[in-house]
N, C-alpha and C positions, 0 to 999 in steps of 0.2 A: 255098788253103783250109786250115782248121785240121785237126789230126790226126783229129778225129772225123768230118769230112767224108770223108776217105779210108777210114775204117773202116766208117762206117754211112751214108754219103751216096749210095752207088751212083753215083759220079761227079759228084755235085752236093752242095749244102749238106746236112748231115745232117738238118736240120729240114724240108727239102723232099722227103725220101724218104718216099713214102706208106706204104711197108712198116712204118716205125717207129710208125705210128698204128693198125695192124691189131690186131684182137682176138687173132688167132693169135700175133702177136709178144708181146702182153701175156701170153698163156698160157704161152709158151715161157720167160719170165722170172718167172713167178708174180707178175705185177704187182698183182693184186687183193689178195693177202695182204700184199705189200710196202707198198702204198699205205695199207691200213688201219692197219698198225702205225706207219708214218711219220706220217700225219696225226693219229692219236690221241695221239702222243707227241712232237710237234714241239718242245715246250719242253725236254724231257729231252735231246734231241739236242745242244742248245747249252749245257747246264750239266754235262755229264759230265766225268769226269777223263780226262786223257791221260797215259799213263805214270805214273799216280798223282798227277798234278799237277792241282790244282783250277783251274777256270775263273775263279775270283776273281782280279781283277787281270790278266786275260788280255792286255790291251793292253801292259802293262809287260813281261810275259814274252815276248810275240811280238816286241818290239823289242830284246830282249836279243840281241846278236850271235850267240852260240853256241846258247843254248836256243831262241831264236826260229827260227833256221834249222832246227833239228831238229824242232820242233813243226810248222812249215809243211810240211816234207817229209812228215812222217807223216800229217798231215791231208789233204794233197793226194793222197797215195797211196791213202787209203781212199775219198776222194770219187770217184776215177776207177776204182775197182775194177769189173771187168766180170763177175765170176763169184762166186756164193755171197754176194751182197750182204746186209749186215745193215742193215735199215731203221732200227734204233735208233741207228746211227751215220751214217745218211744215205749209206751206201756206194752208189755208182752214181747219186747224185742231185745233179746240178749243172746249170747253165744257161749260156745265151749271150744277150747283147743282140742284138736284131734291130730294124732300122728299120721304120717303118710299112708300107712297100710289101711287105716280106718277111712281116710279120705278116699282112697281108691274103691273101697267097699261101698261107700256112699254113692259113688258115681255109677254103680251097677244097679241101683234102685231108684235114682232120681232122674226124672225126665219131664219135659225136654231140658237140655243143658245148653247154656250159651255163655260166651265170654262177654263181660261188660266192664266198663270203667269203674274203678274203685271209688266209692263215695268218700272214704277217708282221705285218700291221697289228693282228691280234688279239693276237699275242704281245707286240708292242711297246707298244701303246696300249689294248688291251682294246676295240677298236672293230670292229664288224662292218661291213665295207665290201666289197660284192660286185663288186670290180674285177678279179677273175681269171677266166679261162676254163678250164674243165676239159674234157678230151677222153676219149672212150672209157670205160674202166672207172672212171676217177676221178670221172666224173659219178655213178656208182652208189655209190662209196665215200663221197663227200661228202654224199650224200643221207641217209646213216645217222648222220652226225655233226652234231648240232644247231648247234654253233658255226660251222660252215661253210655252213649253210643260210640263204640270204637270207630276208627277210620275205616275199617273193613266192614262196618255194620254189625248188627247183632245177628250172628250166624249160629245155628244150632250145631253142637258138636256130637260126634259119636262117643260112645263110652271109651273106646280105645284112645281117641285123640284127647279126651278130657283127662284120662289117667296119665297120659304122657305129659300133658300140660302141668299137672300138679307135681309130677316128678321133677320137671324143669324148675318149677317154683321152689321146690325143696332144695335143689342144688344151689339156687341163688340165695338161700337163707331166709325164705319166706315162711311164716307160721301159718298153718292151715287152721281156720276157725269156721265152725258151722253155726248158723243163726236161725233162731225162731223168727217168724215174721207173719202174723203174731202167733203166740202159743195156741195150738200145738203144730201149726203149719210151719214147714221148713222152707225158707226161701233162697238161701245162698250159702255157698262155700267160698270164703274169702282167703286170699293168699297175700297177706300184707306183712309189715314189720314195724318194730318200734323205732322211732316214736310216731310214725305216720298213722299207724292203726289206732283209731280212737278207742276201740275196745281194750286193746292191750295197754295203752297209756293210762286210761282212767283206772283200770284195775291195778296196774303195777304201781302207779304214782299215788293214787288216792284210796285204794282198797275198796272201790265201789264195784259191786258184782255185775258189771256189764259183761264180763267174760269169766267163765268158770274154768278151773284147771281141768286137764284131761282126765280120763279114767286110768291113767298110768303115771308112773314115775320112772326115772332111769337109775340103773345101777352100773357100777364099774367093776370089771373083773381085773384085779391087779396083775394076775398071771398072764393075761393076754395083752395088756397095755405095753406099748413100746415107747411111750413118751414122745410120740411124733408131733403132738400139739395141734393136730388138725381140727380138733374139737374146740380149742381154746377160745375162738372168737364167735362161735355159733350160738351161744346161749343169749337170749334177749331178756331174760328174767332175773339175771344176777344170781343164778343158782350154781353155775359152774365156774370154778376157779382152778388154776394150775399152779399150786404152790411148789416152789423149788425144793422145799424141805422133804416132800414126799415123791416128787418126780412123776406124778400122774394126776389126772383130773380129780378134783374133790367136788362132790355133788351135795349141796344143801337141799335135802328132800323137802323141807318146808317151803322153799322158794321154787322148787321144780314144778313146772306146769305140764310136763310130760309131752312136749311138742315133738321130741325125738330128733331134732336137728343135729344134736351132738352124736346120736347113735348112727344116723344115716351117713355121716361123714367119716366114721371110724373104719379104717381099712382092715383092722384086725378083729372087728366085731367084739371089741372089749366093752362097749357100752350097749346095754340092752334095756328094753322097756319091760317093766313088770306091772302087773295089775295093782292099782292103788289099794284095793280092798285087802290085799294080802299083807299089808303093813298096818297093824292095829292102830298106831298113832296117827295114821294118815287117812283112815277110812272116811272121816267126815270132813277132811281138809280140802274142800273144793273151792 
């Protein structure tokens, strides 16, 4: 398990610990005020200066061998801060990829649940897309901020409706991600995709730990694969290719985030998720 499971998972995955969804937990970390500041100012979080360095041309700076290493260390340090978190720097706010089955388990313990507009899709494209699920106090916070309120309003969902919703998002190729807000309170389950998802894009393109890989990786059973290629366009992390030379999908496990999108589309169940911890070389590769 990842380090957050040991710290906040009560012996299980951190996002399956019901304590992290309780209002009491939210009150302990002052989540209401934190989330109000964060969701009001999401754009500012990503344009601020670091060490007096402008975010303009950030890609070039992050790829610089010395400066890039320093910037990544500093950003990762504040993202994973567990006390006195500053919402204007998104301290204590990061996520992890979860496959569909774990997303459905989360929805059995998180309440209340409501659909809200995705902050990333609004920032990146100016589009209101109610593809994210808010939990607990975030349902109250989002209801006060017009840009995150869907046309149908912020309405609470039953567990069954929420699970059917994430199933539909999976069919559409959306990646499920679960988010601290702030540590250890869990505020949202997002269903977004690359490059709109800020968490996915920053992790994939710049290797900043805004988003951790899931607790799983995928494997292919060559005896079941019929080379239908339905999985070929589902991977958003560059981990799956379909070489003509072998006639079946090839998975680069180092790049695999364990989202399971390729597995859920396979009609032969030739692609399956396995626990990351069962593969020695990947045990710490989150």
